[in-house]
Structures are given as structure tokens and as C-alpha cells.
C-alpha positions in Angstrom: 106.5 123.8 95.0 109.1 123.2 92.4 108.9 119.8 90.6 110.0 117.9 87.6 107.4 116.9 85.1 109.5 115.6 81.9 109.8 112.2 80.8 111.3 109.9 83.3 112.7 107.9 81.4 115.2 109.8 79.0 116.7 110.6 82.8 117.1 106.9 83.3 119.2 107.2 79.7 121.0 110.0 81.0 122.1 108.2 83.7 123.0 105.2 81.7 121.7 103.4 84.9 117.7 102.5 85.9 117.1 104.8 88.2 113.3 102.5 88.6 111.0 105.8 88.4 108.1 103.8 86.5 107.1 101.2 88.9 106.7 97.7 86.9 107.5 99.4 83.7 111.6 99.6 84.5 111.5 95.8 85.1 109.4 94.6 81.9 111.4 94.8 78.2 109.4 98.0 77.1 111.7 100.0 79.2 113.4 102.3 77.3 116.9 101.7 78.6 116.9 98.2 77.6 115.9 99.8 74.0 118.4 102.5 73.7 121.1 101.8 76.3 123.0 105.5 75.6 121.6 109.4 76.7 119.2 110.7 74.4 119.8 113.5 72.2 121.4 113.3 69.2 124.7 113.5 70.3 123.7 110.9 72.5 125.6 108.2 71.4 129.2 110.4 70.4 132.0 109.6 73.0 132.5 111.9 75.8 135.7 112.3 78.2 134.8 111.5 81.7 136.5 114.0 83.7 136.8 113.6 87.3 133.8 116.9 87.7 131.7 114.9 85.5 132.3 111.4 87.2 131.3 113.7 90.4 128.3 115.3 88.8 126.7 112.3 87.0 126.9 110.6 90.8 125.2 113.8 92.1 122.4 114.0 89.6 121.8 109.9 89.8 120.8 110.1 93.5 118.8 113.2 93.2 116.9 111.7 90.4 116.6 108.6 92.0 115.0 109.9 95.2 112.9 112.5 93.1 115.0 115.5 95.0 115.4 118.9 93.6 118.9 120.6 93.7 118.6 123.5 96.7 117.2 120.7 99.1 119.7 117.9 97.4 122.1 120.9 98.8 120.7 121.4 102.2 120.8 117.3 103.1 124.6 117.4 102.5 124.9 120.4 104.3 122.6 118.6 107.7 124.8 115.1 106.8 128.5 117.3 106.8 127.5 118.9 109.9 126.7 115.2 111.8 128.9 113.0 112.8 130.4 109.9 110.7 130.7 109.8 107.1 129.4 112.4 105.6 128.1 110.1 102.3 126.7 108.2 104.8 124.4 110.2 106.4 123.3 111.5 103.2 122.3 108.2 102.1 120.4 107.9 105.8 118.8 111.0 105.0 117.1 110.1 101.7 116.6 106.9 103.0 114.4 108.3 105.4 112.3 110.5 103.6 108.8 109.1 104.1 108.1 108.8 100.5 110.7 106.8 100.6 109.7 104.9 103.0 106.6 104.0 101.9 108.2 103.0 98.3 110.4 100.3 100.4 107.7 98.4 102.2 105.8 98.1 99.2 103.1 100.0 99.1 104.0 102.0 95.8 105.4 100.9 92.7 107.5 104.2 92.5 109.0 107.4 94.6 107.1 109.5 92.7 103.7 107.4 93.5 105.0 107.2 97.3 105.2 110.8 97.3 101.5 111.4 95.3 100.2 109.0 98.2 101.1 111.0 101.3 100.9 114.5 99.9 97.1 113.5 99.1 96.9 112.5 102.7 96.6 108.9 103.3 99.3 108.1 105.5 99.8 108.4 109.2 102.7 108.4 112.0 102.4 107.7 115.1 98.7 108.6 115.2 98.9 112.3 113.2 98.0 112.6 109.4 101.3 113.8 107.7 101.2 114.8 104.0 104.6 116.1 104.0 107.0 113.8 101.1 110.0 114.2 103.0 109.0 113.8 106.4 112.1 111.8 107.3 110.7 108.6 110.1 112.7 107.8 112.9 113.1 104.5 114.8 110.9 103.0 116.4 107.8 105.1 114.7 104.7 103.2 113.3 103.4 104.6 109.1 100.1 102.7 108.6 97.0 103.3 106.0 94.6 105.6 106.7 91.8 103.5 107.4 89.3 104.8 104.8 92.2 105.3 102.5 92.9 100.7 102.6 90.2 100.5 99.6 91.9 102.3 97.2 93.7 100.6 94.0 97.3 101.9 95.3 96.5 99.7 98.3 94.5 96.9 96.8 97.5 96.0 94.5 100.0 96.7 97.7 98.0 94.5 99.9 97.8 91.6 96.7 101.6 92.3 95.6 102.4 91.9 98.7 106.2 89.8 99.5 107.1 90.4 95.8 109.4 92.9 97.0 112.5 92.7 99.7 111.7 95.5 102.6 114.9 96.1 103.8 116.0 94.8 107.2 115.5 98.1 109.4 111.5 98.1 108.1 108.8 95.8 108.8 105.9 95.8 106.5 102.5 94.7 107.5 100.6 94.7 104.2 97.1 93.1 106.1 96.7 96.0 108.0 98.7 98.3 106.0 101.3 99.4 108.6 104.9 100.3 108.4 107.4 99.8 111.3 110.8 101.5 111.2 113.4 99.3 113.4 115.8 101.4 112.9 117.8 104.2 111.1 119.7 102.6 108.1 123.6 101.4 107.8 125.7 102.0 104.8 125.3 97.9 104.4 122.1 97.4 103.8 121.1 100.2 101.6 121.1 98.9 97.9 121.5 102.1 96.3 123.9 102.2 93.2 125.7 105.1 94.3 128.8 106.4 95.0 128.6 108.5 97.5 132.1 109.5 98.4 132.4 111.2 94.8 128.9 113.6 95.6 131.0 114.5 98.9 134.1 115.3 96.4 132.0 117.7 94.1 130.3 119.7 97.3 133.2 119.7 99.3 134.8 121.9 96.2 132.4 124.4 96.8 
């Protein structure tokens, strides 16, 4: 499966905002965007004319990079969101939020979405009693996600239990660190998704094509 393997911090600098790709490093003083808050490269400090298209493209890139989704899959999510009832932009964010790797991250069981993706791929998660190793698996209302019993003592999960409560869990989820369990109470509405993305710009970008 294709995936990005370059430096994550350059992606944050390119988007001029924190995408929280490196876990706890993003909250500390060593975060590169705190030191160099401008795009990478020799022309990073140069002023560029921000056209309408550029603003739309940057917003799409920001969302895709934040959730760790490549262009082909992101485009597929947009088309699904467009076909669904309701606002396309809100549908798109809901699809991204309900990915299993994002749910594991949001519940505080992983420090970043990359780490959550790896935990899922390695088969440490069970959904409704069935092992799921596909990060893009979409959770549904009333789903129960658990860490496999034999994985409870692995370092990432030991740390997650020790740091339980340090990160706010969204209202549509309930994390139970003592049992290594996540309950999906409902699908997320836009007002409870704290992703700093202007989804309407993404819709405008794709609607032109």
C-alpha cells in the first residue's frame, strides 16, 4: 500500500499550522513550526500570492495530511460524501473521523494517527469481537472497539493507561482505559469535530472538476 515516508514536520511547515503528526513533540518547544513558522525550502520565506485555487488546494492538503490519507483515497471519500444526504463538507469530515485509526487516536490509545495506524495494522484491535487490521475501517454507532487481551501489556497501551485523562476524548466516543475499550455512542456532528479545516474550500476545489 502506498504511503508517505518523508519527514512529517515539513508537512506541518508547508501548511503553516500544526497537523499533530508527531505526538507529544507537537506540544513541546522543539516542534519545528515553533522555531521556523514558514514553509520549507530556500523560498519558504518568500511572499506568495494566495489565489483562490491555492487556498482551496492547501485546505485539501491540510486535511489529507492530518488524517494520513493519500489523494486517490481522499478523492473517493469526497465522492462518497457528495453522494450522501446532507452537507458534503460535513459528510467528508465525518467519514475521516470514523476511520478506525482516527478513533484509536482520538480515544487517547495512541499519541498520533501514524501510531494508531500501525497498531491497527499489527492486529492489536478488535471491533465487536472481530479482529480488524484495516486502518480505514469505518466504525458505526454502538460499535465496541477493544485492544486484544494479549496486547494489553505492550508499551503503547501501558503508556495510554498511565496517561489516561490527559487528552480530551470527543463526546461521541467513550474511552475506558482500564479495560482498553472504546465505545462509539454516535457518529460525530460537525460541531464536535475540532479539526481546524474549512471543509467548504475542499468542496469548492473538487466541484470544479
